[in-house]
PDBQT receptor file of N, H, CA, C and O in Angstrom, charges set to zero:
ATOM      1  N   MET A   1       8.260  12.086 -11.876  1.00  0.00    +0.000 N 
ATOM      2  CA  MET A   1       8.081  11.235 -11.183  1.00  0.00    +0.000 C 
ATOM      3  C   MET A   1       6.811  12.015  -9.937  1.00  0.00    +0.000 C 
ATOM      4  O   MET A   1       6.652  13.202  -9.654  1.00  0.00    +0.000 OA
ATOM      5  N   ALA A   2       6.049  10.719  -9.394  1.00  0.00    +0.000 N 
ATOM      6  H   ALA A   2       6.178   9.754  -9.624  1.00  0.00    +0.000 HD
ATOM      7  CA  ALA A   2       5.185  11.312  -8.425  1.00  0.00    +0.000 C 
ATOM      8  C   ALA A   2       5.973  12.367  -7.186  1.00  0.00    +0.000 C 
ATOM      9  O   ALA A   2       7.192  12.531  -7.143  1.00  0.00    +0.000 OA
ATOM     10  N   LYS A   3       5.147  12.906  -6.385  1.00  0.00    +0.000 N 
ATOM     11  H   LYS A   3       4.157  12.773  -6.420  1.00  0.00    +0.000 HD
ATOM     12  CA  LYS A   3       6.009  13.700  -5.367  1.00  0.00    +0.000 C 
ATOM     13  C   LYS A   3       5.142  13.422  -4.137  1.00  0.00    +0.000 C 
ATOM     14  O   LYS A   3       3.969  13.111  -4.340  1.00  0.00    +0.000 OA
ATOM     15  N   VAL A   4       5.787  13.537  -2.358  1.00  0.00    +0.000 N 
ATOM     16  H   VAL A   4       6.740  13.790  -2.192  1.00  0.00    +0.000 HD
ATOM     17  CA  VAL A   4       4.921  13.331  -2.013  1.00  0.00    +0.000 C 
ATOM     18  C   VAL A   4       5.619  14.231  -0.625  1.00  0.00    +0.000 C 
ATOM     19  O   VAL A   4       6.735  14.747  -0.664  1.00  0.00    +0.000 OA
ATOM     20  N   VAL A   5       4.851  14.267   0.361  1.00  0.00    +0.000 N 
ATOM     21  H   VAL A   5       3.944  13.847   0.393  1.00  0.00    +0.000 HD
ATOM     22  CA  VAL A   5       4.534  15.154   1.357  1.00  0.00    +0.000 C 
ATOM     23  C   VAL A   5       4.923  14.641   2.681  1.00  0.00    +0.000 C 
ATOM     24  O   VAL A   5       4.074  13.991   3.290  1.00  0.00    +0.000 OA
ATOM     25  N   ILE A   6       6.292  14.866   3.321  1.00  0.00    +0.000 N 
ATOM     26  H   ILE A   6       6.983  15.394   2.826  1.00  0.00    +0.000 HD
ATOM     27  CA  ILE A   6       6.515  13.819   4.245  1.00  0.00    +0.000 C 
ATOM     28  C   ILE A   6       6.203  14.588   5.608  1.00  0.00    +0.000 C 
ATOM     29  O   ILE A   6       5.973  15.718   5.179  1.00  0.00    +0.000 OA
ATOM     30  N   THR A   7       6.101  14.633   6.574  1.00  0.00    +0.000 N 
ATOM     31  H   THR A   7       6.288  13.715   6.923  1.00  0.00    +0.000 HD
ATOM     32  CA  THR A   7       5.863  15.245   8.130  1.00  0.00    +0.000 C 
ATOM     33  C   THR A   7       5.989  14.248   9.126  1.00  0.00    +0.000 C 
ATOM     34  O   THR A   7       5.268  13.261   9.280  1.00  0.00    +0.000 OA
ATOM     35  N   GLN A   8       7.173  14.671   9.923  1.00  0.00    +0.000 N 
ATOM     36  H   GLN A   8       7.758  15.472   9.798  1.00  0.00    +0.000 HD
ATOM     37  CA  GLN A   8       7.470  13.789  11.232  1.00  0.00    +0.000 C 
ATOM     38  C   GLN A   8       6.266  14.042  12.138  1.00  0.00    +0.000 C 
ATOM     39  O   GLN A   8       6.156  15.197  12.548  1.00  0.00    +0.000 OA
ATOM     40  N   VAL A   9       5.337  13.143  12.521  1.00  0.00    +0.000 N 
ATOM     41  H   VAL A   9       5.427  12.205  12.188  1.00  0.00    +0.000 HD
ATOM     42  CA  VAL A   9       4.795  13.474  13.757  1.00  0.00    +0.000 C 
ATOM     43  C   VAL A   9       4.778  12.479  14.709  1.00  0.00    +0.000 C 
ATOM     44  O   VAL A   9       3.724  12.092  15.214  1.00  0.00    +0.000 OA
ATOM     45  N   LYS A  10       6.089  11.938  15.058  1.00  0.00    +0.000 N 
ATOM     46  H   LYS A  10       6.945  12.253  14.648  1.00  0.00    +0.000 HD
ATOM     47  CA  LYS A  10       6.434  11.591  16.596  1.00  0.00    +0.000 C 
ATOM     48  C   LYS A  10       7.710  11.531  15.952  1.00  0.00    +0.000 C 
ATOM     49  O   LYS A  10       8.149  11.437  14.806  1.00  0.00    +0.000 OA
ATOM     50  N   SER A  11       8.314  11.658  17.605  1.00  0.00    +0.000 N 
ATOM     51  H   SER A  11       7.957  11.734  18.536  1.00  0.00    +0.000 HD
ATOM     52  CA  SER A  11       9.751  12.314  18.281  1.00  0.00    +0.000 C 
ATOM     53  C   SER A  11      10.639  11.178  18.068  1.00  0.00    +0.000 C 
ATOM     54  O   SER A  11      10.370  10.019  18.382  1.00  0.00    +0.000 OA
ATOM     55  N   ALA A  12      12.024  11.696  17.355  1.00  0.00    +0.000 N 
ATOM     56  H   ALA A  12      12.243  12.638  17.100  1.00  0.00    +0.000 HD
ATOM     57  CA  ALA A  12      13.100  10.330  17.249  1.00  0.00    +0.000 C 
ATOM     58  C   ALA A  12      13.865  10.746  18.776  1.00  0.00    +0.000 C 
ATOM     59  O   ALA A  12      15.002  11.201  18.650  1.00  0.00    +0.000 OA
ATOM     60  N   ILE A  13      13.511  10.666  19.719  1.00  0.00    +0.000 N 
ATOM     61  H   ILE A  13      12.587  10.297  19.821  1.00  0.00    +0.000 HD
ATOM     62  CA  ILE A  13      14.448  10.613  21.225  1.00  0.00    +0.000 C 
ATOM     63  C   ILE A  13      13.665   9.395  21.147  1.00  0.00    +0.000 C 
ATOM     64  O   ILE A  13      12.598   8.926  20.750  1.00  0.00    +0.000 OA
ATOM     65  N   ASP A  14      15.147   9.034  21.946  1.00  0.00    +0.000 N 
ATOM     66  H   ASP A  14      16.013   9.415  22.269  1.00  0.00    +0.000 HD
ATOM     67  CA  ASP A  14      15.149   7.374  22.177  1.00  0.00    +0.000 C 
ATOM     68  C   ASP A  14      14.719   6.040  21.105  1.00  0.00    +0.000 C 
ATOM     69  O   ASP A  14      14.087   4.990  21.226  1.00  0.00    +0.000 OA
ATOM     70  N   ARG A  15      15.361   6.657  20.149  1.00  0.00    +0.000 N 
ATOM     71  H   ARG A  15      15.875   7.509  20.051  1.00  0.00    +0.000 HD
ATOM     72  CA  ARG A  15      15.328   6.342  18.993  1.00  0.00    +0.000 C 
ATOM     73  C   ARG A  15      16.866   5.685  18.562  1.00  0.00    +0.000 C 
ATOM     74  O   ARG A  15      17.836   6.175  19.141  1.00  0.00    +0.000 OA
ATOM     75  N   PRO A  16      17.116   4.543  17.517  1.00  0.00    +0.000 N 
ATOM     76  CA  PRO A  16      18.583   4.114  16.910  1.00  0.00    +0.000 C 
ATOM     77  C   PRO A  16      18.816   4.946  16.747  1.00  0.00    +0.000 C 
ATOM     78  O   PRO A  16      17.808   5.644  16.643  1.00  0.00    +0.000 OA
ATOM     79  N   ALA A  17      20.384   5.893  16.524  1.00  0.00    +0.000 N 
ATOM     80  H   ALA A  17      21.204   5.326  16.608  1.00  0.00    +0.000 HD
ATOM     81  CA  ALA A  17      21.154   6.521  15.740  1.00  0.00    +0.000 C 
ATOM     82  C   ALA A  17      20.901   6.565  13.914  1.00  0.00    +0.000 C 
ATOM     83  O   ALA A  17      20.935   7.473  13.084  1.00  0.00    +0.000 OA
ATOM     84  N   ARG A  18      20.709   5.463  13.865  1.00  0.00    +0.000 N 
ATOM     85  H   ARG A  18      20.681   4.726  14.539  1.00  0.00    +0.000 HD
ATOM     86  CA  ARG A  18      20.102   5.116  12.302  1.00  0.00    +0.000 C 
ATOM     87  C   ARG A  18      19.296   5.523  11.889  1.00  0.00    +0.000 C 
ATOM     88  O   ARG A  18      19.337   6.089  10.797  1.00  0.00    +0.000 OA
ATOM     89  N   GLN A  19      18.046   5.377  12.723  1.00  0.00    +0.000 N 
ATOM     90  H   GLN A  19      18.012   4.917  13.610  1.00  0.00    +0.000 HD
ATOM     91  CA  GLN A  19      16.581   6.106  12.251  1.00  0.00    +0.000 C 
ATOM     92  C   GLN A  19      17.072   7.867  12.438  1.00  0.00    +0.000 C 
ATOM     93  O   GLN A  19      17.254   8.679  11.531  1.00  0.00    +0.000 OA
ATOM     94  N   LYS A  20      17.178   8.046  13.719  1.00  0.00    +0.000 N 
ATOM     95  H   LYS A  20      17.030   7.386  14.456  1.00  0.00    +0.000 HD
ATOM     96  CA  LYS A  20      17.600   9.677  13.342  1.00  0.00    +0.000 C 
ATOM     97  C   LYS A  20      18.547  10.335  12.121  1.00  0.00    +0.000 C 
ATOM     98  O   LYS A  20      18.228  11.390  11.574  1.00  0.00    +0.000 OA
ATOM     99  N   ALA A  21      19.611   9.667  11.805  1.00  0.00    +0.000 N 
ATOM    100  H   ALA A  21      19.871   8.809  12.249  1.00  0.00    +0.000 HD
ATOM    101  CA  ALA A  21      20.314   9.418  10.638  1.00  0.00    +0.000 C 
ATOM    102  C   ALA A  21      19.440   9.550   9.242  1.00  0.00    +0.000 C 
ATOM    103  O   ALA A  21      19.818  10.229   8.287  1.00  0.00    +0.000 OA
ATOM    104  N   THR A  22      18.261   8.824   9.273  1.00  0.00    +0.000 N 
ATOM    105  H   THR A  22      17.953   8.273  10.048  1.00  0.00    +0.000 HD
ATOM    106  CA  THR A  22      17.378   8.665   7.995  1.00  0.00    +0.000 C 
ATOM    107  C   THR A  22      16.397   9.743   8.124  1.00  0.00    +0.000 C 
ATOM    108  O   THR A  22      15.932  10.271   7.113  1.00  0.00    +0.000 OA
ATOM    109  N   ILE A  23      15.952  10.211   9.649  1.00  0.00    +0.000 N 
ATOM    110  H   ILE A  23      16.330   9.782  10.470  1.00  0.00    +0.000 HD
ATOM    111  CA  ILE A  23      15.374  10.920   9.570  1.00  0.00    +0.000 C 
ATOM    112  C   ILE A  23      16.057  12.547   8.864  1.00  0.00    +0.000 C 
ATOM    113  O   ILE A  23      15.643  13.393   8.071  1.00  0.00    +0.000 OA
ATOM    114  N   GLN A  24      17.324  12.338   9.709  1.00  0.00    +0.000 N 
ATOM    115  H   GLN A  24      17.660  11.652  10.354  1.00  0.00    +0.000 HD
ATOM    116  CA  GLN A  24      17.664  13.850   8.744  1.00  0.00    +0.000 C 
ATOM    117  C   GLN A  24      18.059  14.036   7.506  1.00  0.00    +0.000 C 
ATOM    118  O   GLN A  24      18.205  15.169   7.047  1.00  0.00    +0.000 OA
ATOM    119  N   ALA A  25      18.326  12.709   6.669  1.00  0.00    +0.000 N 
ATOM    120  H   ALA A  25      18.207  11.788   7.042  1.00  0.00    +0.000 HD
ATOM    121  CA  ALA A  25      18.707  12.101   5.773  1.00  0.00    +0.000 C 
ATOM    122  C   ALA A  25      17.668  12.919   4.665  1.00  0.00    +0.000 C 
ATOM    123  O   ALA A  25      17.948  13.541   3.640  1.00  0.00    +0.000 OA
ATOM    124  N   LEU A  26      16.517  12.678   5.243  1.00  0.00    +0.000 N 
ATOM    125  H   LEU A  26      16.290  12.173   6.076  1.00  0.00    +0.000 HD
ATOM    126  CA  LEU A  26      14.686  12.975   4.513  1.00  0.00    +0.000 C 
ATOM    127  C   LEU A  26      14.805  14.585   4.465  1.00  0.00    +0.000 C 
ATOM    128  O   LEU A  26      14.118  15.198   3.648  1.00  0.00    +0.000 OA
ATOM    129  N   GLY A  27      15.725  15.310   5.391  1.00  0.00    +0.000 N 
ATOM    130  H   GLY A  27      16.282  14.812   6.056  1.00  0.00    +0.000 HD
ATOM    131  CA  GLY A  27      15.744  16.644   5.401  1.00  0.00    +0.000 C 
ATOM    132  C   GLY A  27      14.739  17.114   6.378  1.00  0.00    +0.000 C 
ATOM    133  O   GLY A  27      14.769  18.299   6.712  1.00  0.00    +0.000 OA
ATOM    134  N   ILE A  28      13.691  16.169   6.964  1.00  0.00    +0.000 N 
ATOM    135  H   ILE A  28      13.667  15.206   6.693  1.00  0.00    +0.000 HD
ATOM    136  CA  ILE A  28      13.225  16.872   8.434  1.00  0.00    +0.000 C 
ATOM    137  C   ILE A  28      14.085  17.410   9.359  1.00  0.00    +0.000 C 
ATOM    138  O   ILE A  28      15.102  16.846   9.763  1.00  0.00    +0.000 OA
ATOM    139  N   LYS A  29      13.503  19.017   9.866  1.00  0.00    +0.000 N 
ATOM    140  H   LYS A  29      12.676  19.475   9.537  1.00  0.00    +0.000 HD
ATOM    141  CA  LYS A  29      14.252  19.324  11.127  1.00  0.00    +0.000 C 
ATOM    142  C   LYS A  29      13.580  19.352  12.357  1.00  0.00    +0.000 C 
ATOM    143  O   LYS A  29      14.167  19.299  13.438  1.00  0.00    +0.000 OA
ATOM    144  N   LYS A  30      12.076  19.452  12.188  1.00  0.00    +0.000 N 
ATOM    145  H   LYS A  30      11.600  19.494  11.310  1.00  0.00    +0.000 HD
ATOM    146  CA  LYS A  30      11.213  19.789  13.190  1.00  0.00    +0.000 C 
ATOM    147  C   LYS A  30       9.639  18.729  12.907  1.00  0.00    +0.000 C 
ATOM    148  O   LYS A  30       9.199  18.407  11.803  1.00  0.00    +0.000 OA
ATOM    149  N   LEU A  31       9.132  18.418  14.074  1.00  0.00    +0.000 N 
ATOM    150  H   LEU A  31       9.489  18.679  14.971  1.00  0.00    +0.000 HD
ATOM    151  CA  LEU A  31       7.916  17.793  13.779  1.00  0.00    +0.000 C 
ATOM    152  C   LEU A  31       7.001  18.790  13.185  1.00  0.00    +0.000 C 
ATOM    153  O   LEU A  31       7.177  20.005  13.270  1.00  0.00    +0.000 OA
ATOM    154  N   ASN A  32       5.831  18.107  12.466  1.00  0.00    +0.000 N 
ATOM    155  H   ASN A  32       5.689  17.120  12.397  1.00  0.00    +0.000 HD
ATOM    156  CA  ASN A  32       4.639  18.602  12.387  1.00  0.00    +0.000 C 
ATOM    157  C   ASN A  32       5.536  19.858  10.944  1.00  0.00    +0.000 C 
ATOM    158  O   ASN A  32       4.760  20.726  10.545  1.00  0.00    +0.000 OA
ATOM    159  N   VAL A  33       6.532  19.882  10.497  1.00  0.00    +0.000 N 
ATOM    160  H   VAL A  33       7.162  19.176  10.821  1.00  0.00    +0.000 HD
ATOM    161  CA  VAL A  33       7.043  20.615   9.422  1.00  0.00    +0.000 C 
ATOM    162  C   VAL A  33       7.057  19.951   8.511  1.00  0.00    +0.000 C 
ATOM    163  O   VAL A  33       7.890  19.068   8.713  1.00  0.00    +0.000 OA
ATOM    164  N   PRO A  34       6.383  19.791   7.113  1.00  0.00    +0.000 N 
ATOM    165  CA  PRO A  34       6.160  19.118   5.658  1.00  0.00    +0.000 C 
ATOM    166  C   PRO A  34       8.003  19.265   5.079  1.00  0.00    +0.000 C 
ATOM    167  O   PRO A  34       8.915  20.071   5.264  1.00  0.00    +0.000 OA
ATOM    168  N   VAL A  35       7.816  17.969   4.314  1.00  0.00    +0.000 N 
ATOM    169  H   VAL A  35       7.076  17.314   4.164  1.00  0.00    +0.000 HD
ATOM    170  CA  VAL A  35       8.891  18.565   3.364  1.00  0.00    +0.000 C 
ATOM    171  C   VAL A  35       8.505  17.731   2.537  1.00  0.00    +0.000 C 
ATOM    172  O   VAL A  35       8.110  16.635   2.935  1.00  0.00    +0.000 OA
ATOM    173  N   GLU A  36       8.531  18.125   0.855  1.00  0.00    +0.000 N 
ATOM    174  H   GLU A  36       8.852  19.016   0.532  1.00  0.00    +0.000 HD
ATOM    175  CA  GLU A  36       8.462  17.766  -0.321  1.00  0.00    +0.000 C 
ATOM    176  C   GLU A  36       9.654  17.014  -1.193  1.00  0.00    +0.000 C 
ATOM    177  O   GLU A  36      10.670  17.627  -1.522  1.00  0.00    +0.000 OA
ATOM    178  N   HIS A  37       9.400  15.457  -1.576  1.00  0.00    +0.000 N 
ATOM    179  H   HIS A  37       8.574  14.959  -1.309  1.00  0.00    +0.000 HD
ATOM    180  CA  HIS A  37      10.298  15.341  -2.543  1.00  0.00    +0.000 C 
ATOM    181  C   HIS A  37       9.804  14.020  -3.556  1.00  0.00    +0.000 C 
ATOM    182  O   HIS A  37       8.876  13.281  -3.225  1.00  0.00    +0.000 OA
ATOM    183  N   GLU A  38      10.355  13.900  -4.470  1.00  0.00    +0.000 N 
ATOM    184  H   GLU A  38      11.109  14.500  -4.738  1.00  0.00    +0.000 HD
ATOM    185  CA  GLU A  38      10.604  13.372  -5.471  1.00  0.00    +0.000 C 
ATOM    186  C   GLU A  38      10.074  11.859  -4.946  1.00  0.00    +0.000 C 
ATOM    187  O   GLU A  38      10.636  11.365  -3.969  1.00  0.00    +0.000 OA
ATOM    188  N   LEU A  39       9.099  11.216  -5.546  1.00  0.00    +0.000 N 
ATOM    189  H   LEU A  39       8.643  11.617  -6.340  1.00  0.00    +0.000 HD
ATOM    190  CA  LEU A  39       9.312   9.589  -5.093  1.00  0.00    +0.000 C 
ATOM    191  C   LEU A  39       9.957   8.690  -5.863  1.00  0.00    +0.000 C 
ATOM    192  O   LEU A  39       9.396   8.291  -6.883  1.00  0.00    +0.000 OA
ATOM    193  N   THR A  40      10.972   8.316  -5.587  1.00  0.00    +0.000 N 
ATOM    194  H   THR A  40      11.428   8.640  -4.759  1.00  0.00    +0.000 HD
ATOM    195  CA  THR A  40      12.188   8.054  -5.985  1.00  0.00    +0.000 C 
ATOM    196  C   THR A  40      12.648   6.582  -5.437  1.00  0.00    +0.000 C 
ATOM    197  O   THR A  40      12.147   6.517  -4.314  1.00  0.00    +0.000 OA
ATOM    198  N   PRO A  41      13.353   5.384  -5.690  1.00  0.00    +0.000 N 
ATOM    199  CA  PRO A  41      13.506   4.428  -4.985  1.00  0.00    +0.000 C 
ATOM    200  C   PRO A  41      13.881   4.416  -3.864  1.00  0.00    +0.000 C 
ATOM    201  O   PRO A  41      13.492   3.667  -2.968  1.00  0.00    +0.000 OA
ATOM    202  N   ASN A  42      14.978   5.563  -3.787  1.00  0.00    +0.000 N 
ATOM    203  H   ASN A  42      15.294   6.171  -4.515  1.00  0.00    +0.000 HD
ATOM    204  CA  ASN A  42      15.969   5.775  -2.118  1.00  0.00    +0.000 C 
ATOM    205  C   ASN A  42      15.094   6.260  -1.219  1.00  0.00    +0.000 C 
ATOM    206  O   ASN A  42      14.993   5.675  -0.141  1.00  0.00    +0.000 OA
ATOM    207  N   ILE A  43      14.257   7.481  -1.508  1.00  0.00    +0.000 N 
ATOM    208  H   ILE A  43      14.339   7.957  -2.384  1.00  0.00    +0.000 HD
ATOM    209  CA  ILE A  43      13.204   8.442  -0.870  1.00  0.00    +0.000 C 
ATOM    210  C   ILE A  43      12.295   6.895  -0.181  1.00  0.00    +0.000 C 
ATOM    211  O   ILE A  43      12.391   6.768   1.039  1.00  0.00    +0.000 OA
ATOM    212  N   ALA A  44      11.731   6.148  -0.701  1.00  0.00    +0.000 N 
ATOM    213  H   ALA A  44      11.654   6.251  -1.693  1.00  0.00    +0.000 HD
ATOM    214  CA  ALA A  44      10.788   5.545  -0.950  1.00  0.00    +0.000 C 
ATOM    215  C   ALA A  44      11.326   4.508   0.535  1.00  0.00    +0.000 C 
ATOM    216  O   ALA A  44      10.574   4.362   1.498  1.00  0.00    +0.000 OA
ATOM    217  N   GLY A  45      12.725   3.874   0.469  1.00  0.00    +0.000 N 
ATOM    218  H   GLY A  45      13.337   3.993  -0.313  1.00  0.00    +0.000 HD
ATOM    219  CA  GLY A  45      13.743   2.899   1.434  1.00  0.00    +0.000 C 
ATOM    220  C   GLY A  45      13.460   3.756   2.548  1.00  0.00    +0.000 C 
ATOM    221  O   GLY A  45      13.093   3.199   3.583  1.00  0.00    +0.000 OA
ATOM    222  N   MET A  46      13.576   5.190   2.532  1.00  0.00    +0.000 N 
ATOM    223  H   MET A  46      13.874   5.642   1.691  1.00  0.00    +0.000 HD
ATOM    224  CA  MET A  46      13.552   5.466   3.433  1.00  0.00    +0.000 C 
ATOM    225  C   MET A  46      13.160   5.873   4.831  1.00  0.00    +0.000 C 
ATOM    226  O   MET A  46      13.520   5.964   6.004  1.00  0.00    +0.000 OA
ATOM    227  N   ILE A  47      11.525   6.186   3.353  1.00  0.00    +0.000 N 
ATOM    228  H   ILE A  47      11.233   6.112   2.399  1.00  0.00    +0.000 HD
ATOM    229  CA  ILE A  47      10.341   6.271   4.309  1.00  0.00    +0.000 C 
ATOM    230  C   ILE A  47       9.640   4.553   4.829  1.00  0.00    +0.000 C 
ATOM    231  O   ILE A  47       8.766   4.385   5.680  1.00  0.00    +0.000 OA
ATOM    232  N   ARG A  48      10.246   3.614   4.131  1.00  0.00    +0.000 N 
ATOM    233  H   ARG A  48      10.956   3.751   3.440  1.00  0.00    +0.000 HD
ATOM    234  CA  ARG A  48       9.834   2.615   4.952  1.00  0.00    +0.000 C 
ATOM    235  C   ARG A  48      10.803   2.454   6.239  1.00  0.00    +0.000 C 
ATOM    236  O   ARG A  48      10.340   1.759   7.143  1.00  0.00    +0.000 OA
ATOM    237  N   ALA A  49      11.760   2.868   6.386  1.00  0.00    +0.000 N 
ATOM    238  H   ALA A  49      12.136   3.433   5.652  1.00  0.00    +0.000 HD
ATOM    239  CA  ALA A  49      12.119   2.892   7.673  1.00  0.00    +0.000 C 
ATOM    240  C   ALA A  49      12.193   3.403   8.633  1.00  0.00    +0.000 C 
ATOM    241  O   ALA A  49      13.021   3.184   9.517  1.00  0.00    +0.000 OA
ATOM    242  N   VAL A  50      11.241   4.261   8.627  1.00  0.00    +0.000 N 
ATOM    243  H   VAL A  50      10.569   4.438   7.908  1.00  0.00    +0.000 HD
ATOM    244  CA  VAL A  50      11.149   5.233   9.750  1.00  0.00    +0.000 C 
ATOM    245  C   VAL A  50       9.511   5.476   9.279  1.00  0.00    +0.000 C 
ATOM    246  O   VAL A  50       9.173   6.659   9.321  1.00  0.00    +0.000 OA
ATOM    247  N   ARG A  51       8.616   4.652   8.904  1.00  0.00    +0.000 N 
ATOM    248  H   ARG A  51       8.891   3.692   8.870  1.00  0.00    +0.000 HD
ATOM    249  CA  ARG A  51       7.150   4.536   8.593  1.00  0.00    +0.000 C 
ATOM    250  C   ARG A  51       6.448   5.301  10.086  1.00  0.00    +0.000 C 
ATOM    251  O   ARG A  51       5.368   5.884  10.173  1.00  0.00    +0.000 OA
ATOM    252  N   HIS A  52       7.483   5.056  11.172  1.00  0.00    +0.000 N 
ATOM    253  H   HIS A  52       8.360   4.582  11.101  1.00  0.00    +0.000 HD
ATOM    254  CA  HIS A  52       6.250   4.624  12.751  1.00  0.00    +0.000 C 
ATOM    255  C   HIS A  52       6.521   6.130  12.569  1.00  0.00    +0.000 C 
ATOM    256  O   HIS A  52       5.568   6.137  11.789  1.00  0.00    +0.000 OA
ATOM    257  N   LEU A  53       6.805   7.011  12.564  1.00  0.00    +0.000 N 
ATOM    258  H   LEU A  53       7.579   7.006  13.197  1.00  0.00    +0.000 HD
ATOM    259  CA  LEU A  53       7.834   7.826  13.068  1.00  0.00    +0.000 C 
ATOM    260  C   LEU A  53       6.825   8.965  11.876  1.00  0.00    +0.000 C 
ATOM    261  O   LEU A  53       6.284   9.722  12.682  1.00  0.00    +0.000 OA
ATOM    262  N   LEU A  54       6.576   9.200  11.123  1.00  0.00    +0.000 N 
ATOM    263  H   LEU A  54       7.015   8.585  10.468  1.00  0.00    +0.000 HD
ATOM    264  CA  LEU A  54       5.954   9.830   9.812  1.00  0.00    +0.000 C 
ATOM    265  C   LEU A  54       4.763   9.583   9.207  1.00  0.00    +0.000 C 
ATOM    266  O   LEU A  54       4.364   8.468   8.872  1.00  0.00    +0.000 OA
ATOM    267  N   LYS A  55       3.979  11.000   9.011  1.00  0.00    +0.000 N 
ATOM    268  H   LYS A  55       4.302  11.906   9.284  1.00  0.00    +0.000 HD
ATOM    269  CA  LYS A  55       2.659  10.713   7.806  1.00  0.00    +0.000 C 
ATOM    270  C   LYS A  55       3.040  11.235   6.730  1.00  0.00    +0.000 C 
ATOM    271  O   LYS A  55       3.670  12.293   6.744  1.00  0.00    +0.000 OA
ATOM    272  N   VAL A  56       2.717  10.560   5.533  1.00  0.00    +0.000 N 
ATOM    273  H   VAL A  56       2.206   9.700   5.521  1.00  0.00    +0.000 HD
ATOM    274  CA  VAL A  56       3.478  10.521   4.053  1.00  0.00    +0.000 C 
ATOM    275  C   VAL A  56       1.772  10.763   3.306  1.00  0.00    +0.000 C 
ATOM    276  O   VAL A  56       0.781  10.117   3.644  1.00  0.00    +0.000 OA
ATOM    277  N   GLU A  57       1.806  11.894   2.206  1.00  0.00    +0.000 N 
ATOM    278  H   GLU A  57       2.612  12.419   1.931  1.00  0.00    +0.000 HD
ATOM    279  CA  GLU A  57       0.275  12.643   1.702  1.00  0.00    +0.000 C 
ATOM    280  C   GLU A  57       1.323  12.339   0.131  1.00  0.00    +0.000 C 
ATOM    281  O   GLU A  57       2.523  12.610   0.091  1.00  0.00    +0.000 OA
ATOM    282  N   ASN A  58       0.658  11.829  -0.869  1.00  0.00    +0.000 N 
ATOM    283  H   ASN A  58      -0.317  11.609  -0.838  1.00  0.00    +0.000 HD
ATOM    284  CA  ASN A  58       1.082  12.241  -2.168  1.00  0.00    +0.000 C 
ATOM    285  C   ASN A  58       0.583  13.105  -2.602  1.00  0.00    +0.000 C 
ATOM    286  O   ASN A  58      -0.332  13.632  -1.969  1.00  0.00    +0.000 OA
ATOM    287  N   LYS A  59       0.931  13.549  -3.716  1.00  0.00    +0.000 N 
ATOM    288  H   LYS A  59       1.674  13.121  -4.231  1.00  0.00    +0.000 HD
ATOM    289  CA  LYS A  59       1.248  15.370  -3.861  1.00  0.00    +0.000 C 
ATOM    290  C   LYS A  59       0.780  14.805  -5.529  1.00  0.00    +0.000 C 
ATOM    291  O   LYS A  59       0.732  15.607  -6.462  1.00  0.00    +0.000 OA
TER     292      LYS A  59
């Protein structure tokens, strides 16, 4: 599978609890700290749900 590097670039403050939970489920703990994941359908769906807060790069 392809790998993606996900970085949170916008704050989750004042976002719905569901979006905050999605950010946490992706393993993101701080702004501008990248995490790497396999691009599975589950991960792709989570990325799509909070894409306005993230920067995604293919690896």
